[in-house]
C-alpha positions, -999 to +999 in steps of 0.1 A: +271+301-685+258+325-654+269+316-622+243+312-596+254+323-557+233+305-530+234+319-496+226+302-462+223+333-446+185+344-434+168+369-455+147+397-439+123+418-456+099+445-454+073+449-473+087+477-490+115+458-497+096+431-513+075+452-534+109+471-542+123+439-552+094+424-574+088+457-595+122+465-601+126+430-614+101+438-633+072+417-623+039+429-644+015+424-616+014+432-580-012+440-554+001+462-524-027+460-496-027+470-455-037+500-435-044+535-454-021+563-457+011+543-457+020+556-493+007+524-513-004+546-543+027+569-542+048+539-543+034+526-574+034+559-594+066+568-585+087+542-579+111+516-605+091+529-630+123+532-654+110+561-674+077+545-682+044+570-679+020+559-649-018+563-651-041+561-621-076+546-618-098+550-585-118+528-584-155+536-571-190+523-572-197+547-602-173+540-627-181+527-661-162+514-692-157+547-700-132+554-671-115+521-682-116+518-719-131+553-731-158+566-751-173+589-774-172+625-767-183+657-787-152+681-790-154+719-794-158+717-828-188+695-828-177+667-838-181+631-821-147+614-816-135+587-794-114+595-763-092+567-746-095+557-716-066+552-691-066+512-696-062+520-730-040+547-728-017+527-705-016+495-729-005+517-756+023+536-742+038+501-721+028+527-693+018+514-656-015+515-644-022+521-611-055+508-602-064+524-567-088+507-542-092+477-565-115+461-537-144+490-546-145+481-585-182+475-590-197+442-605-207+460-638-174+468-647-149+442-630-151+420-660-137+446-679-112+454-653-098+418-653-093+422-689-072+446-687-048+433-659-046+400-676-017+388-689+000+406-717-002+378-739-036+372-739-053+404-741-066+424-767-095+449-774-117+461-801-127+491-807-165+489-816-161+523-837-132+520-854-129+480-858-092+487-844-080+457-825-058+470-796-028+449-776-013+457-748+024+470-753+051+440-738+063+466-707+025+475-696+025+468-660-003+467-632+004+478-596-031+473-576-036+489-545-064+482-516-067+489-479-076+457-465-069+420-474-068+403-505-094+382-494-117+409-500-115+404-540-129+380-559-108+346-572-107+362-604-091+393-596-066+373-573-061+349-602-045+378-619-027+398-589-004+365-575+018+383-561+006+402-530+026+423-507+010+435-472+023+469-465+016+479-434+040+511-425+047+543-445+076+541-470+110+556-452+109+582-481+074+593-467+089+598-433+120+614-440+100+644-463+082+651-432+099+677-407+127+665-387+110+673-353+076+648-364+099+619-380+102+599-348+067+605-338+052+602-368+072+562-368+055+552-337+022+564-342+016+551-380+029+515-369+002+511-346-028+487-353-053+502-324-075+534-330-051+559-320-034+549-353-028+580-376-018+577-414+015+595-428-010+622-445-022+636-408+013+642-402+016+659-433-016+683-430-003+687-393+032+703-407+015+723-432-014+742-410+014+747-381+037+763-405+010+785-424-005+793-388+025+790-364-001+776-339+012+741-328-020+733-306-047+741-330-029+730-356-030+695-336-065+697-328-077+698-364-054+673-377-040+648-349-064+653-317-052+628-298-014+637-300-016+679-291+001+673-259+031+652-278+027+674-314+033+708-286+063+692-269+080+684-303+074+720-317+087+735-285+118+710-286+122+723-318+121+756-315+151+753-284+170+730-308+166+755-334+172+788-317 
């Protein structure tokens, strides 16, 4: 019999800690929500996959069943063939389906999406062209992301995404990937909740633009306009330290 250790020590977990704990322990349906630009999609695509492939589905007002399930397409030889969408591909391979901006799914395909992300045991789909019945592989999993609050989703989707993790700050690895001279400022600014908040992407773009142009002022004006003075100071300090 396995022994169980119960500790009275308080446990503190960040949103990323909770997401890692859920995915590393094989929970198959997880919603990551919170402000944009914190790396929710990147995390879903790259962390705790255990060798799984990962497919990204970006929800838009224009998406159709073809994006999810697939449809008939004409190949170069003139023959019409059924081409599977990312949902069925993920089902077959036991892959992870990352449903990006799930709150933007349109009503026409919402029911199809709900069927795709339902429990593995109760899901199936019949190809109307071939008669084949496809069921999700036992390892199929879903990570959904959204900018906003879970209350923005319909109850039917929430019933399928009962594990919901609030992500309020960039992942530590995203901060570490920045040049060292940007890390402290990025950590502070991305944690803001007011109109002066910038996402981690803005700092990535500043670094790219500055490294190419060597013009800190103009790079900041284009990518992080309210932080021009602080960024110029950071670059100046970098040059002094690196000298």
